[in-house]
TIMI-576055 format. One line per 5 residues: number of its first residue (from 1); their letters; for each residue x, y, z of N, C-alpha, C. Coordinates in steps of 0.1 Angstrom, whole numbers, always signed. Example, Ala and Ser with C-alpha at 12.3 -4.5 7.8 and 13.67 -1.06 7.14 Angstrom:
<atoms>
1	as	+132/-57/+78/+123/-45/+78/+132/-33/+78; +128/-22/+71/+137/-11/+71/+129/+0/+79
</atoms>
This chain:
<atoms>
1	mkpev	+48/+720/+1751/+49/+708/+1747/+40/+707/+1733; +45/+698/+1724/+40/+696/+1711/+26/+690/+1712; +15/+693/+1704/+3/+688/+1706/+3/+673/+1701; +12/+668/+1694/+12/+653/+1691/+17/+644/+1702; +23/+650/+1713/+30/+642/+1722/+21/+631/+1730
6	dtirs	+9/+637/+1734/+1/+628/+1742/-5/+617/+1732; -7/+619/+1720/-13/+609/+1711/-2/+598/+1708; +10/+602/+1706/+21/+594/+1703/+24/+585/+1716; +23/+591/+1727/+26/+582/+1739/+15/+573/+1741; +4/+577/+1739/-8/+567/+1740/-7/+555/+1730
11	asrqm	-3/+558/+1718/-1/+548/+1708/+11/+539/+1711; +21/+544/+1716/+33/+538/+1720/+30/+528/+1731; +22/+532/+1742/+18/+523/+1753/+9/+511/+1747; -1/+514/+1737/-8/+504/+1732/+0/+494/+1724; +10/+499/+1717/+19/+489/+1710/+26/+481/+1720
16	vrelh	+32/+486/+1730/+39/+478/+1740/+31/+467/+1746; +17/+470/+1749/+8/+461/+1755/+5/+449/+1744; +2/+454/+1731/-1/+444/+1721/+10/+434/+1718; +22/+440/+1719/+34/+431/+1717/+38/+423/+1729; +30/+424/+1740/+33/+416/+1752/+46/+420/+1759
21	llngh	+51/+432/+1757/+63/+436/+1762/+64/+438/+1778; +52/+440/+1783/+50/+441/+1796/+54/+428/+1805; +51/+417/+1798/+53/+404/+1805/+67/+401/+1803; +74/+403/+1815/+89/+400/+1815/+94/+387/+1812; +84/+376/+1814/+87/+362/+1813/+84/+356/+1800
26	lcieg	+77/+364/+1791/+73/+360/+1777/+84/+357/+1770; +85/+347/+1762/+96/+345/+1752/+90/+341/+1738; +99/+344/+1728/+96/+342/+1715/+104/+330/+1710; +97/+319/+1707/+105/+307/+1702/+116/+303/+1714; +113/+305/+1726/+122/+301/+1737/+133/+312/+1739
31	ftfse	+132/+322/+1733/+142/+334/+1736/+135/+346/+1743; +141/+353/+1751/+137/+365/+1757/+138/+375/+1746; +131/+387/+1749/+133/+398/+1739/+147/+404/+1737; +154/+404/+1748/+168/+408/+1747/+177/+397/+1739; +173/+386/+1741/+182/+375/+1734/+178/+376/+1719
36	chllm	+166/+378/+1716/+161/+378/+1701/+169/+390/+1695; +169/+402/+1701/+176/+414/+1696/+191/+410/+1693; +197/+405/+1703/+212/+402/+1702/+214/+392/+1690; +205/+381/+1690/+208/+372/+1680/+206/+378/+1665; +195/+385/+1663/+192/+392/+1651/+203/+401/+1647
41	elaal	+207/+408/+1656/+218/+419/+1653/+232/+411/+1648; +234/+401/+1655/+247/+393/+1653/+246/+387/+1639; +233/+382/+1635/+231/+375/+1623/+233/+386/+1611; +229/+398/+1614/+231/+408/+1604/+245/+412/+1602; +253/+412/+1613/+267/+416/+1613/+276/+405/+1609
46	gqata	+272/+392/+1612/+281/+381/+1608/+291/+379/+1621; +299/+389/+1624/+308/+388/+1636/+308/+401/+1643; +310/+402/+1657/+311/+414/+1664/+316/+411/+1678; +322/+420/+1683/+325/+419/+1698/+314/+422/+1706; +314/+418/+1719/+303/+420/+1728/+301/+435/+1730
51	selge	+312/+444/+1731/+312/+457/+1732/+304/+464/+1719; +308/+460/+1708/+300/+464/+1695/+285/+462/+1696; +283/+449/+1700/+268/+446/+1701/+261/+454/+1712; +267/+457/+1723/+262/+465/+1733/+258/+479/+1729; +267/+484/+1720/+265/+498/+1715/+252/+498/+1706
56	rlild	+250/+488/+1697/+240/+487/+1689/+227/+485/+1696; +228/+477/+1707/+215/+473/+1714/+212/+484/+1725; +222/+492/+1728/+222/+503/+1738/+219/+495/+1752; +228/+485/+1754/+229/+478/+1766/+242/+481/+1773; +242/+481/+1787/+254/+482/+1794/+263/+469/+1795
61	kstms	+275/+471/+1799/+285/+460/+1797/+280/+448/+1806; +275/+450/+1819/+271/+439/+1826/+260/+431/+1820; +249/+438/+1815/+238/+432/+1809/+242/+424/+1796; +251/+430/+1789/+256/+422/+1778/+263/+410/+1781; +272/+411/+1791/+280/+400/+1796/+272/+388/+1800
66	rlvdt	+260/+391/+1807/+251/+381/+1811/+244/+374/+1799; +239/+382/+1790/+233/+377/+1778/+242/+367/+1769; +254/+373/+1767/+264/+366/+1760/+268/+352/+1766; +269/+352/+1779/+272/+340/+1788/+261/+330/+1785; +249/+335/+1787/+237/+326/+1786/+235/+319/+1772
71	lkkrg	+238/+327/+1763/+236/+322/+1749/+248/+314/+1744; +259/+315/+1750/+271/+308/+1747/+269/+293/+1755; +264/+293/+1767/+261/+281/+1774/+250/+272/+1767; +241/+279/+1760/+230/+272/+1753/+236/+267/+1738; +249/+271/+1735/+254/+265/+1722/+249/+274/+1711
76	lllst	+245/+286/+1713/+240/+295/+1702/+250/+305/+1697; +260/+308/+1705/+272/+317/+1701/+285/+310/+1701; +293/+314/+1692/+307/+310/+1692/+317/+322/+1694; +327/+320/+1701/+336/+330/+1704/+350/+326/+1699; +356/+335/+1691/+370/+332/+1685/+378/+345/+1686
81	adasd	+391/+343/+1685/+401/+353/+1687/+402/+360/+1674; +402/+374/+1674/+404/+382/+1662/+417/+379/+1656; +417/+375/+1644/+430/+372/+1637/+440/+385/+1637; +435/+396/+1637/+443/+409/+1636/+446/+413/+1650; +439/+409/+1660/+441/+413/+1673/+437/+403/+1683
86	krrrl	+446/+395/+1689/+442/+383/+1696/+436/+386/+1709; +436/+400/+1714/+430/+404/+1725/+415/+405/+1723; +411/+407/+1711/+396/+408/+1708/+389/+395/+1706; +378/+392/+1713/+370/+382/+1710/+358/+384/+1701; +357/+378/+1692/+347/+379/+1681/+336/+370/+1683
91	lslsa	+323/+374/+1683/+312/+366/+1686/+306/+363/+1672; +300/+351/+1670/+293/+347/+1658/+282/+337/+1662; +274/+334/+1653/+263/+325/+1655/+268/+310/+1652; +263/+300/+1661/+265/+287/+1657/+255/+282/+1648; +255/+270/+1644/+245/+265/+1635/+230/+265/+1642
96	egrrg	+232/+262/+1656/+219/+262/+1663/+215/+277/+1665; +223/+286/+1666/+220/+300/+1667/+214/+306/+1655; +219/+301/+1644/+213/+305/+1631/+199/+300/+1628; +197/+287/+1633/+183/+282/+1632/+173/+289/+1641; +178/+294/+1653/+170/+302/+1662/+166/+315/+1656
101	vqkih	+175/+321/+1649/+172/+333/+1642/+162/+332/+1632; +163/+321/+1625/+152/+318/+1615/+138/+317/+1621; +137/+311/+1633/+125/+308/+1640/+120/+322/+1645; +129/+331/+1649/+125/+343/+1655/+119/+353/+1643; +126/+352/+1633/+121/+359/+1621/+107/+355/+1616
106	rhasr	+106/+343/+1616/+93/+336/+1611/+82/+340/+1620; +84/+340/+1633/+73/+344/+1643/+71/+359/+1642; +81/+368/+1642/+79/+382/+1641/+73/+386/+1628; +76/+379/+1616/+71/+383/+1603/+56/+380/+1603; +52/+369/+1608/+38/+364/+1609/+30/+375/+1617
111	qvdka	+37/+380/+1628/+28/+389/+1637/+26/+403/+1630; +36/+407/+1622/+35/+420/+1615/+26/+419/+1603; +27/+407/+1597/+19/+404/+1584/+4/+404/+1588; +1/+398/+1599/-13/+397/+1604/-18/+411/+1607; -11/+420/+1614/-15/+433/+1617/-17/+442/+1604
116	ldfit	-9/+438/+1593/-11/+447/+1581/-23/+443/+1573; -30/+431/+1576/-43/+428/+1571/-53/+438/+1574; -50/+446/+1585/-61/+455/+1590/-57/+470/+1586; -47/+471/+1577/-43/+485/+1572/-44/+483/+1557; -52/+493/+1551/-53/+493/+1536/-41/+494/+1529
121	padrq	-38/+488/+1517/-27/+490/+1511/-23/+503/+1508; -32/+514/+1506/-28/+527/+1505/-21/+533/+1516; -25/+529/+1529/-21/+533/+1540/-7/+528/+1546; -4/+515/+1540/+8/+508/+1546/+21/+515/+1544; +22/+522/+1532/+36/+530/+1529/+36/+542/+1540
126	qvvag	+25/+548/+1544/+25/+558/+1554/+30/+553/+1566; +24/+541/+1570/+29/+535/+1583/+43/+531/+1583; +48/+526/+1573/+63/+522/+1571/+71/+535/+1573; +68/+546/+1566/+76/+557/+1565/+75/+563/+1578; +64/+565/+1585/+62/+570/+1598/+71/+564/+1609
131	lqrya	+69/+550/+1609/+77/+543/+1618/+91/+544/+1617; +97/+544/+1604/+111/+546/+1602/+115/+560/+1607; +107/+571/+1604/+111/+584/+1609/+111/+585/+1623; +100/+580/+1629/+99/+580/+1645/+111/+574/+1652; +114/+561/+1646/+125/+553/+1651/+138/+561/+1650
136	kalry	+141/+568/+1638/+152/+576/+1637/+153/+588/+1648; +141/+594/+1648/+139/+606/+1657/+142/+602/+1672; +138/+590/+1676/+142/+586/+1689/+156/+584/+1692; +163/+578/+1681/+178/+578/+1681/+185/+591/+1682; +180/+600/+1674/+186/+614/+1675/+183/+621/+1688
141	arlas	+171/+618/+1694/+169/+624/+1708/+178/+619/+1719; +182/+605/+1716/+191/+599/+1726/+205/+606/+1724; +208/+607/+1712/+222/+612/+1709/+223/+627/+1712; +213/+636/+1712/+213/+649/+1715/+217/+653/+1727; +217/+644/+1738/+220/+646/+1751/+237/+648/+1751
146	dyrlr	+243/+643/+1741/+258/+645/+1741/+262/+658/+1735; +254/+665/+1729/+258/+677/+1721/+252/+689/+1728; +259/+700/+1726/+254/+713/+1729/+253/+723/+1718; +242/+729/+1717/+240/+739/+1706/+238/+753/+1711; +248/+761/+1708/+248/+774/+1715/+253/+785/+1706
151	pmrqr	+251/+798/+1709/+258/+810/+1702/+272/+809/+1702; +277/+813/+1691/+292/+812/+1690/+298/+824/+1699; +310/+821/+1704/+317/+831/+1712/+331/+833/+1705; +336/+844/+1709/+349/+849/+1702/+360/+839/+1703; +361/+832/+1714/+372/+822/+1714/+369/+811/+1705
156	dnpav	+357/+809/+1699/+355/+798/+1690/+361/+800/+1677; +365/+813/+1673/+370/+817/+1661/+378/+807/+1654; +389/+802/+1660/+399/+793/+1653/+391/+779/+1650; +383/+774/+1660/+377/+762/+1657/+368/+762/+1646; +359/+774/+1645/+349/+775/+1634/+357/+776/+1621
161	ariir	+368/+784/+1620/+375/+786/+1608/+381/+772/+1603; +386/+763/+1613/+391/+751/+1609/+379/+742/+1603; +367/+743/+1609/+357/+734/+1603/+353/+739/+1590; +353/+752/+1586/+349/+756/+1573/+359/+752/+1564; +372/+754/+1566/+382/+750/+1557/+383/+735/+1555
166	evmte	+382/+727/+1566/+382/+713/+1564/+370/+707/+1556; +358/+712/+1558/+347/+707/+1551/+347/+710/+1536; +351/+723/+1534/+351/+728/+1521/+361/+722/+1512; +372/+719/+1518/+383/+712/+1512/+379/+698/+1508; +371/+691/+1518/+367/+678/+1515/+359/+677/+1503
171	ygavg	+350/+687/+1500/+342/+688/+1488/+348/+695/+1477; +360/+698/+1478/+367/+704/+1465/+363/+719/+1465; +357/+725/+1474/+352/+740/+1472/+364/+748/+1477; +374/+748/+1470/+386/+755/+1473/+390/+764/+1462; +392/+777/+1464/+398/+787/+1454/+388/+799/+1453
176	cgfsi	+390/+808/+1442/+383/+818/+1440/+368/+815/+1437; +359/+823/+1443/+345/+820/+1440/+339/+812/+1452; +346/+806/+1461/+341/+799/+1471/+342/+805/+1485; +332/+802/+1494/+332/+809/+1507/+345/+808/+1516; +352/+797/+1513/+364/+795/+1519/+374/+806/+1519
181	edaev	+372/+814/+1508/+380/+827/+1507/+376/+839/+1514; +364/+838/+1520/+358/+850/+1525/+367/+855/+1537; +368/+868/+1538/+376/+874/+1547/+370/+871/+1562; +357/+869/+1563/+352/+866/+1576/+355/+852/+1582; +361/+843/+1575/+363/+831/+1580/+372/+830/+1593
186	damfe	+382/+838/+1593/+389/+840/+1605/+383/+848/+1617; +372/+854/+1614/+365/+863/+1624/+352/+861/+1624; +347/+849/+1625/+332/+847/+1623/+323/+853/+1634; +329/+854/+1647/+321/+860/+1658/+320/+875/+1655; +330/+881/+1652/+328/+896/+1649/+319/+899/+1636
191	syagp	+320/+890/+1627/+312/+893/+1615/+297/+891/+1617; +293/+884/+1628/+279/+880/+1630/+274/+887/+1644; +282/+897/+1647/+278/+903/+1661/+268/+915/+1658; +266/+918/+1646/+256/+930/+1642/+242/+926/+1644; +233/+935/+1641/+219/+933/+1642/+215/+923/+1631
196	rsafy	+204/+917/+1634/+198/+906/+1624/+206/+896/+1619; +217/+893/+1627/+225/+882/+1624/+229/+872/+1635; +231/+861/+1634/+235/+853/+1644/+242/+840/+1639; +251/+834/+1647/+259/+823/+1644/+260/+814/+1655; +259/+800/+1653/+258/+790/+1663/+269/+781/+1661
201	vieks	+273/+774/+1672/+282/+762/+1672/+275/+749/+1678; +280/+737/+1674/+276/+725/+1682/+288/+719/+1687; +288/+716/+1700/+300/+711/+1705/+297/+698/+1713; +307/+690/+1715/+305/+677/+1722/+318/+677/+1731; +316/+676/+1744/+328/+674/+1753/+338/+685/+1751
206	gailg	+333/+697/+1748/+341/+708/+1747/+346/+711/+1732; +345/+702/+1724/+351/+703/+1710/+339/+707/+1701; +343/+717/+1693/+334/+722/+1684/+333/+713/+1672; +321/+708/+1667/+321/+698/+1656/+312/+705/+1644; +305/+714/+1646/+296/+720/+1635/+293/+734/+1638
211	cggfa	+288/+741/+1627/+284/+755/+1629/+275/+759/+1618; +268/+771/+1620/+260/+777/+1609/+253/+789/+1615; +248/+797/+1606/+242/+811/+1610/+234/+817/+1598; +230/+829/+1600/+223/+836/+1590/+227/+852/+1591; +224/+858/+1581/+227/+873/+1581/+219/+879/+1569
216	plaga	+217/+893/+1568/+211/+898/+1557/+218/+895/+1545; +211/+892/+1534/+217/+889/+1521/+222/+901/+1514; +235/+903/+1512/+241/+914/+1506/+236/+916/+1491; +231/+930/+1489/+226/+933/+1476/+212/+929/+1474; +205/+925/+1483/+191/+920/+1483/+181/+930/+1492
221	desvc	+169/+928/+1491/+160/+935/+1499/+161/+931/+1514; +158/+941/+1522/+159/+939/+1536/+151/+927/+1542; +142/+922/+1535/+135/+911/+1539/+141/+898/+1537; +152/+898/+1530/+160/+885/+1526/+172/+882/+1534; +172/+871/+1540/+184/+868/+1546/+192/+856/+1540
226	elrkm	+203/+853/+1543/+211/+842/+1538/+216/+831/+1548; +213/+819/+1546/+219/+808/+1554/+233/+807/+1551; +241/+809/+1561/+255/+809/+1559/+264/+798/+1567; +273/+794/+1559/+285/+784/+1565/+280/+775/+1574; +269/+766/+1570/+265/+756/+1578/+273/+743/+1576
231	yflpd	+282/+740/+1583/+291/+729/+1579/+293/+720/+1592; +294/+706/+1589/+295/+697/+1600/+308/+688/+1596; +316/+685/+1607/+326/+677/+1605/+320/+661/+1605; +327/+652/+1600/+321/+638/+1598/+315/+633/+1610; +321/+635/+1621/+316/+628/+1634/+302/+633/+1638
236	lrgtg	+298/+644/+1634/+285/+650/+1637/+274/+648/+1627; +279/+643/+1616/+268/+638/+1606/+260/+626/+1609; +248/+626/+1606/+239/+615/+1609/+234/+615/+1624; +236/+625/+1631/+231/+626/+1645/+218/+634/+1647; +214/+640/+1637/+202/+648/+1637/+203/+662/+1640
241	mgtrl	+215/+665/+1644/+219/+679/+1648/+218/+689/+1637; +218/+685/+1625/+216/+694/+1613/+202/+698/+1613; +193/+690/+1617/+179/+694/+1618/+177/+704/+1629; +183/+701/+1640/+182/+710/+1653/+189/+724/+1649; +198/+724/+1644/+206/+737/+1641/+197/+745/+1630
246	lqlil	+193/+739/+1619/+185/+745/+1609/+171/+750/+1614; +165/+742/+1622/+153/+747/+1627/+154/+759/+1636; +165/+760/+1644/+169/+771/+1653/+171/+784/+1644; +179/+782/+1632/+182/+793/+1623/+170/+798/+1617; +161/+789/+1612/+149/+793/+1605/+140/+802/+1616
251	edarq	+138/+798/+1628/+131/+805/+1636/+136/+818/+1641; +150/+818/+1643/+156/+831/+1648/+156/+841/+1637; +158/+837/+1624/+156/+845/+1612/+143/+851/+1611; +133/+842/+1613/+118/+848/+1614/+116/+859/+1623; +121/+856/+1636/+120/+865/+1646/+127/+879/+1645
256	agftl	+138/+878/+1636/+145/+890/+1632/+137/+899/+1621; +127/+892/+1616/+119/+900/+1606/+121/+897/+1591; +129/+886/+1589/+130/+882/+1575/+119/+874/+1571; +116/+876/+1558/+104/+868/+1552/+109/+856/+1541; +123/+858/+1538/+127/+848/+1528/+141/+845/+1532
261	mylet	+145/+833/+1531/+160/+828/+1534/+165/+821/+1521; +176/+826/+1517/+184/+821/+1505/+196/+815/+1509; +200/+805/+1501/+212/+798/+1503/+220/+793/+1490; +232/+792/+1491/+239/+788/+1479/+248/+774/+1483; +247/+765/+1474/+254/+753/+1478/+260/+747/+1465
266	ldsms	+266/+734/+1466/+272/+727/+1454/+264/+713/+1451; +265/+709/+1439/+260/+697/+1435/+266/+685/+1444; +278/+686/+1447/+285/+676/+1454/+281/+675/+1470; +274/+685/+1474/+269/+684/+1488/+255/+679/+1489; +253/+667/+1484/+240/+661/+1483/+233/+660/+1496
271	harrl	+239/+656/+1506/+234/+653/+1519/+228/+665/+1524; +235/+678/+1523/+231/+691/+1529/+218/+695/+1521; +219/+692/+1506/+207/+697/+1498/+194/+688/+1502; +196/+676/+1506/+184/+668/+1511/+179/+674/+1524; +188/+678/+1533/+183/+684/+1545/+175/+697/+1542
276	yekhg	+181/+706/+1534/+174/+718/+1529/+159/+714/+1523; +160/+706/+1515/+147/+702/+1510/+136/+697/+1518; +140/+689/+1528/+131/+685/+1539/+126/+696/+1547; +133/+707/+1547/+128/+719/+1555/+122/+730/+1547; +118/+726/+1535/+109/+735/+1527/+117/+744/+1517
281	fevrk	+131/+742/+1516/+138/+750/+1507/+135/+744/+1493; +134/+754/+1482/+131/+751/+1468/+142/+757/+1459; +145/+748/+1449/+156/+752/+1440/+151/+764/+1431; +160/+773/+1429/+157/+785/+1419/+168/+784/+1409; +165/+789/+1397/+174/+788/+1386/+187/+797/+1387
286	samgq	+186/+809/+1394/+197/+817/+1393/+201/+823/+1408; +212/+829/+1409/+216/+835/+1421/+209/+847/+1426; +209/+851/+1438/+203/+861/+1444/+213/+870/+1451; +213/+883/+1451/+220/+892/+1459/+235/+892/+1453; +245/+896/+1462/+258/+896/+1459/+268/+890/+1469
291	tghsa	+267/+876/+1469/+275/+870/+1478/+290/+868/+1475; +293/+869/+1462/+307/+869/+1458/+311/+853/+1456; +301/+845/+1457/+303/+830/+1457/+301/+826/+1442; +309/+829/+1431/+304/+827/+1418/+307/+811/+1415; +314/+803/+1423/+316/+791/+1420/+305/+781/+1425
296	cnrfm	+296/+786/+1432/+284/+777/+1437/+274/+776/+1426; +269/+764/+1424/+260/+761/+1412/+245/+756/+1417; +243/+756/+1429/+229/+754/+1433/+224/+766/+1443; +212/+769/+1439/+206/+781/+1447/+192/+777/+1451; +189/+781/+1465/+176/+776/+1471/+171/+788/+1479
301	trql	+157/+788/+1481/+150/+796/+1489/+139/+790/+1497; +136/+797/+1508/+125/+792/+1516/+117/+804/+1523; +104/+804/+1522/+96/+814/+1529/+97/+812/+1543; +97/+823/+1551/+99/+822/+1566/+85/+826/+1572
</atoms>
């Protein structure tokens, strides 16, 4: 268990108490907490179906149905047929609903503003950044239960080859000098079956959506390894699984005795570069080793 767990749990319990969330009957401007969240989300979206709102609020269908019915009866929600699909009902705020949202925002903003009076201006940005990161991490932890991160198997070869080719084509990384032309692409399992190498896949409901691994860097000192072919299909991006996979690769490479990890990427892969930078990779001016990927234009390393 991570040493910060107990401290974060204690702080979270204190926040719940201070915000009166334990009082199931407490209302803000006449709205329950669930109603507040539904109204604010709908105000931000403009229009949405009950199902779409349920996904955003992480509420089941029956709970959403009760909330929507209650707010409709109070004249806060309007329901209209979708012009492009008459079977879909779109919810929006009535004039009274918009006034209610304004009241909720005023109440909540005053509450936060008063709390910030007890935090120095120098510390406020740390609080903001920390809360944003923790909220995102909670979402990632919830989503992670849908995914499985595991070592690659031989039968995964076709799926992994498809991911490599699809993602590299998406970023225009096609032709001589790119890793899409590597002979190993169609036999990734066999290519990483040797010592001090590993390759992993991420799957959801049996479908492989991402991959990545490491191996000794060709033409370099035996202490240097290379991060190789870490690619995600669009459905996997933004789920936090990039962090999970990269952390696993870094730790396993360290356990294999490497002290430096090298990678090559492209200017166009900006999201990937940000992930690498967050995990301690630093830009270097020139390439290392003999990867054969002469078309790559960004090089990075990280101490292990």
